[in-house]
C-alpha positions, 0 to 999 in steps of 0.5 A, a space after each residue: 144508154 148512149 147507144 139508145 140515144 144514138 138510135 133515137 137520133 138516127 131514127 129522128 133524122 131518117 124520119 125528118 128526111 122521109 117527111 122532107 122528101 114526101 113534101 118535096 114530091 108533093 110540091 113537084 106533083 103540084 108543079 106537074 099538075 099545073 104544067 099538065 093542065 096548061 093544055 086543058 083549055 085548048 083540049 076543051 075547045 078541040 074536043 068540044 067538052 062542056 064545063 062539066 069536065 072542070 069538076 073532074 079536074 078540080 076534084 082529080 086529086 081528091 081520093 074520095 072523088 070517083 072518076 067516071 067521066 069518059 070525057 076526062 080520059 079523052 081530055 087527059 089523052 089530048 093534054 098528054 098529046 099536046 105535051 108530046 108525052 104519048 106515041 102514035 100508038 097512044 103509049 107513054 113516051 118514056 123519054 119525053 115523060 121523064 123530061 117533062 117531069 124533070 122540067 117541072 122540078 123532079 130529079 132524075 130518080 123521081 122522074 124515073 119513078 113517076 114514069 115507072 108508075 104510069 108505065 105499070 098502070 098502062 101495062 095493067 090495063 087491057 087493050 081497049 077499043 075505047 082509048 078514052 076509057 083506057 086513059 081514064 083507067 090508067 089515070 085512076 091507077 096513077 092517082 091511087 099510086 100517088 096517094 099510096 106514096 102520100 104525094 097527092 098535091 093539094 088541089 087548093 094550091 094547084 088551083 091557086 097556081 092555075 088561077 095566077 097563070 090566067 
């Protein structure tokens, strides 16, 4: 009987730790999203993107929302470039992406995991003459991986933080 109680306690503790980690990862994803979108206004002007692009960003983390807009891929590439997260050949710069994640609250392990996710998505996309569409597809893959991990941030919270910064 005492052995069964110990197992239940152990399972409860592990469950609590997993839930706490998932919540922490979700909060970090919120910080990363807010930090990443700080370059959005500059990219909107630079790429001459209309207001329609905001709809895609507002709904980005909503799993049921289809990301189809090529301009979103262009904006994501532009923002990644503004944050110095991509190389000249438009590939993820692992070291700088790792540091960006750590700057926004990720520990070393989580930063490595996020970089690996993006890298895997990048490697699973065929080379394309349309860099914007390729960026969009990589972004969709990353969003799916984040949802699979249950780390997707609440867009309401992200929007509140973005509006507070304005």
